[in-house]
C-alpha positions in Angstrom: 5.8 -10.7 -26.0 6.8 -14.8 -26.8 7.0 -15.2 -30.9 3.8 -16.3 -31.5 2.2 -14.3 -29.2 -0.8 -12.4 -30.9 -1.1 -8.3 -29.6 -4.3 -8.4 -27.3 -5.8 -4.9 -25.8 -2.3 -3.0 -24.4 -0.2 -5.8 -23.1 0.3 -9.7 -23.2 -2.0 -11.8 -21.8 0.2 -13.3 -19.5 -0.6 -17.1 -17.3 1.1 -18.7 -15.1 1.7 -23.2 -16.4 2.2 -26.1 -15.1 5.8 -26.4 -16.9 5.0 -30.3 -18.3 1.8 -29.1 -19.8 4.0 -26.6 -22.5 5.9 -30.4 -23.1 9.0 -29.9 -21.0 10.4 -33.0 -20.0 10.1 -31.8 -15.9 8.2 -34.7 -14.8 9.5 -37.6 -11.8 9.6 -39.8 -14.4 11.3 -37.8 -16.5 8.6 -37.0 -19.3 5.9 -34.2 -20.0 2.2 -34.0 -20.4 2.4 -31.6 -23.0 -1.3 -30.3 -24.1 -1.4 -29.5 -27.2 -4.8 -27.4 -27.5 -2.8 -25.4 -24.9 0.1 -25.1 -26.3 -1.3 -24.7 -29.5 -3.9 -22.5 -29.7 -4.3 -20.9 -26.4 -0.3 -20.3 -27.1 -1.5 -17.6 -29.3 -3.0 -15.4 -27.4 -1.3 -16.2 -24.0 2.4 -15.6 -23.2 3.1 -18.5 -20.2 4.8 -18.4 -17.4 5.5 -21.6 -16.5 6.3 -23.1 -12.8 7.4 -26.1 -11.7 7.4 -26.6 -8.5 9.1 -29.7 -7.6 11.7 -29.2 -10.0 12.3 -26.1 -8.4 12.5 -27.3 -5.5 15.9 -28.8 -5.8 13.9 -32.8 -6.8 15.3 -33.4 -10.2 14.7 -35.7 -13.2 13.8 -38.1 -13.2 12.7 -38.5 -8.9 11.2 -40.6 -6.9 7.2 -39.7 -6.7 5.6 -38.4 -4.5 2.0 -38.3 -2.6 -0.1 -36.0 0.1 -0.6 -38.0 3.4 -2.7 -37.5 6.4 -4.8 -34.9 6.9 -7.4 -34.1 4.0 -7.3 -30.4 5.2 -4.1 -30.0 5.9 -1.4 -33.0 4.8 2.0 -33.9 4.2 3.7 -34.7 0.9 6.5 -37.4 1.0 8.3 -40.4 -1.1 6.2 -42.4 -2.6 8.7 -45.0 -1.1 11.3 -43.8 1.1 9.0 -41.2 2.6 10.9 -38.3 2.4 9.2 -35.3 3.6 8.9 -32.6 1.1 6.5 -30.7 3.3 7.9 -28.2 4.9 10.7 -27.2 1.9 7.1 -27.7 -0.3 5.0 -24.8 1.7 8.3 -22.6 2.1 9.2 -22.4 -1.7 5.4 -22.1 -2.7 4.6 -18.9 -0.3 7.3 -17.0 -1.3 6.9 -18.0 -5.3 3.6 -16.9 -5.5 4.6 -14.2 -3.8 6.9 -12.9 -6.2 6.2 -9.9 -8.0 5.8 -11.7 -11.6 2.7 -13.3 -10.6 1.0 -10.1 -10.0 0.8 -9.5 -13.5 -0.9 -12.9 -14.6 -4.1 -12.9 -15.3 -4.8 -16.7 -15.1 -3.9 -20.1 -14.2 -3.6 -24.0 -15.3 -2.8 -26.3 -13.3 -1.9 -30.1 -13.5 -4.9 -31.7 -12.7 -4.2 -34.4 -10.1 -0.5 -33.2 -8.8 0.5 -33.4 -5.8 2.0 -30.3 -5.8 -0.4 -28.6 -8.3 -3.6 -30.3 -8.5 -6.9 -28.0 -7.9 -8.7 -30.4 -6.4 -9.7 -33.8 -6.0 -6.6 -35.6 -5.7 -5.5 -37.9 -4.1 -5.0 -37.9 0.2 -3.7 -41.0 1.4 -5.0 -41.8 5.2 -3.6 -44.1 7.5 -5.4 -46.8 7.1 -3.3 -46.6 3.1 -6.3 -45.1 1.5 -6.6 -42.3 -0.3 -9.7 -40.1 -0.7 -9.6 -38.0 -3.7 -10.9 -34.9 -1.7 -7.2 -33.1 -1.3 -5.6 -30.3 -3.7 -1.9 -29.9 -4.3 0.3 -28.2 -2.1 1.5 -25.4 -4.5 -2.2 -25.1 -5.9 -3.6 -24.7 -2.1 -1.3 -22.0 -1.6 -1.5 -19.8 -5.2 -5.4 -19.7 -4.9 -5.2 -18.3 -1.4 -2.8 -16.6 -1.6 -4.7 -15.2 -5.9 -8.4 -15.3 -5.0 -9.8 -13.3 -7.7 -7.2 -15.4 -10.3 -8.7 -17.6 -12.5 -7.4 -20.7 -12.0 -8.3 -24.2 -14.4 -6.7 -27.7 -14.9 -5.9 -29.0 -17.5 -8.4 -31.6 -18.1 -11.2 -30.1 -17.0 -11.1 -27.6 -19.5 -11.4 -30.3 -21.8 -16.0 -29.3 -21.2 -16.8 -27.0 -23.5 -18.7 -24.8 -21.0 -15.9 -24.7 -18.8 -13.1 -24.1 -21.0 -14.7 -20.5 -22.0 -15.9 -19.5 -18.2 -11.8 -20.0 -17.7 -10.9 -18.4 -20.7 -14.4 -15.0 -20.7 -12.7 -15.0 -16.6 -8.8 -14.3 -18.6 -9.7 -12.2 -20.4 -11.6 -9.9 -18.0 -9.0 -9.8 -16.0 -6.8 -8.4 -17.7 -8.7 -5.7 -18.9 -9.3 -5.1 -15.4 -6.2 -5.0 -14.7 -5.0 -3.1 -17.7 -7.4 -0.5 -16.6 -6.1 -0.6 -12.5 -2.2 0.2 -13.9 -3.8 2.9 -15.8 -4.8 4.8 -13.0 -8.6 3.8 -11.9 -10.7 6.8 -12.2 -14.1 7.3 -10.8 -14.8 8.0 -14.7 -12.9 5.0 -15.9 -15.0 2.7 -13.7 -17.8 3.7 -14.9 -17.0 3.3 -18.5 -15.8 -0.6 -17.5 -18.7 -1.0 -15.9 -21.0 -0.1 -18.4 -19.2 -2.2 -21.2 -19.6 -5.1 -19.3 -23.2 -5.0 -18.1 -24.5 -7.7 -20.1 -21.4 -9.8 -19.7 -21.8 -9.8 -15.6 -25.8 -10.1 -16.0 -25.4 -13.1 -17.7 -24.1 -14.0 -14.9 -25.6 -13.3 -11.9 -28.4 -9.9 -12.0 -27.7 -9.8 -9.1 -23.9 -9.1 -8.5 -24.3 -6.8 -11.4 -26.8 -4.9 -9.1 -23.9 -4.8 -6.1 -21.3 -3.9 -8.5 -23.4 -0.8 -9.7 -23.9 0.2 -6.0 -20.1 0.4 -5.3 -19.9 1.7 -8.1 -22.3 4.8 -7.2 -21.0 5.0 -3.6 -17.1 6.1 -4.9 -17.0 9.2 -3.2 -18.1 8.0 -0.3 -16.2 4.9 0.3 -12.8 5.7 -0.8 -11.4 4.8 -4.5 -9.0 2.7 -3.5 -12.4 0.7 -1.2 -14.5 0.7 -4.0 -12.0 -0.9 -6.5 -11.3 -3.3 -4.6 -14.4 -4.5 -4.2 -15.5 -3.9 -7.5 -12.8 -6.6 -8.0 -14.0 -9.6 -6.1 -17.6 -9.0 -6.5 -16.5 -9.1 -11.0 -14.5 -12.2 -10.4 -17.3 -13.9 -8.1 -20.2 -12.6 -10.6 -17.7 -14.4 -13.7 -17.9 -17.6 -11.6 -21.5 -17.6 -11.8 -22.7 -20.8 -14.1 -24.3 -19.0 -17.5 -27.4 -20.8 -18.4 -29.5 -20.6 -21.8 -32.3 -18.8 -19.8 -30.1 -16.2 -18.4 -28.7 -15.6 -22.1 -31.5 -15.5 -23.6 -33.3 -12.2 -21.0 -29.6 -10.4 -21.8 -30.4 -10.8 -26.0 -33.3 -9.9 -26.0 -32.8 -6.6 -24.1 -30.0 -6.2 -26.7 -32.5 -6.6 -29.1 -34.1 -4.4 -27.6 -32.1 -1.4 -28.8 -32.9 -2.3 -32.5 -36.4 -1.1 -32.0 -37.4 1.7 -34.6 -34.2 0.7 -36.8 -35.0 -2.9 -37.3 -38.4 -4.1 -39.7 -40.8 -6.3 -38.1 -39.0 -9.2 -40.5 -36.3 -8.8 -39.3 -37.0 -8.9 -35.2 -38.9 -11.9 -36.5 -35.4 -13.4 -37.9 -33.3 -12.7 -35.0 -35.9 -14.2 -32.1 -36.7 -17.2 -34.3 -33.0 -17.5 -33.7 -33.0 -16.5 -29.7 -35.8 -19.6 -29.8 -33.4 -22.4 -31.5 -30.7 -21.1 -29.2 -32.7 -21.5 -26.3 -34.3 -25.4 -27.4 -30.3 -25.7 -27.8 -30.9 -26.2 -32.1 -28.2 -23.7 -32.4 -24.6 -22.5 -30.0 -25.1 -19.0 -28.9 -22.8 -17.8 -31.3 -25.5 -18.0 -34.1 -27.8 -15.2 -32.1 -25.2 -13.5 -31.0 -23.8 -12.5 -34.6 -27.1 -11.9 -35.9 -27.6 -9.2 -33.3 -24.3 -7.9 -34.0 -24.8 -7.7 -37.2 -27.8 -5.3 -37.2 -25.7 -3.4 -33.7 -23.1 -2.5 -36.3 -25.1 -2.1 -39.6 -27.1 0.7 -37.4 -24.7 2.1 -35.3 -25.9 1.4 -31.7 -22.8 2.5 -30.0 -24.2 1.9 -27.0 -24.5 -1.9 -28.3 -22.1 -2.1 -30.4 -18.9 -1.1 -27.5 -20.8 -4.5 -25.2 -17.9 -6.5 -23.9 -20.6 -9.4 -24.4 -20.7 -9.7 -28.1 -16.9 -9.8 -27.8 -15.6 -11.4 -25.1 -13.1 -13.0 -26.6 -10.9 -13.4 -29.8 -13.6 -15.3 -32.3 -10.8 -17.3 -33.1 -11.2 -19.5 -30.5 -15.1 -20.2 -31.4 -15.7 -20.8 -27.5 -19.3 -19.8 -28.2 -20.0 -23.0 -31.1 -20.6 -25.0 -28.0 -22.0 -23.0 -25.7 
């Protein structure tokens, strides 16, 4: 485990990343694009797996800048001045790289925005007319996402948005918990337990997905564990990609509050309801009602709710819910 990375769960959380975002001078102009939020904050929790496709196919540093040209759906990657076509080499490399064993152990990926190799979306593709359309994706990024459809993937630029950042990191931690569960030997009982403790986290995103996930858990014997496992993982990550809202979170908070019935008095319940209403009206962030409810849950030993991942989906030091 890399020095400085805090131990989380049962193993370090490994996250793939475009090498230049860590400050390494691998860009075409021999520069870098270090992102201090990534290196200084997320670096405390993630063990990064750096990849620079252009460097790794032998393009060198410094090098001629490349761009995508032709069909948006199947562009070619060529040198901006020389016209040298790197498409075949990049595609071959990418297919090999994303299939390496170390890639199946990562729990997320942070890509460099706008890059003709690593851009996740909205990458410029130059048409025959010479005019660019921002509708493409980097060659490496596209193959990465195709081969690892469940993997949480984001661009560093989008992580500046608090809600997108919180969702991405939530998905990374959840995917890591799932991977740890599967590596440890999945059983029907362990799947039931995982589903139980993730109930309110999933409900905060999609009640319909949670219902389908529950049906899969109930049908493990008929479906067989491998089929149920794969279907459950797909639904889980799809559910967490659905945007959460204040309304959904309020519904979850009120459900949880119901478990405190008979344990707290009318004044305490009124205080919690007022804070939830403040959150609904965007007067306070989500962390405020969650912290208050968690206090009473722990105080009164409400075990079922205490174990809910929704109350602690990621380290509080990241302060992600301070902006949600």
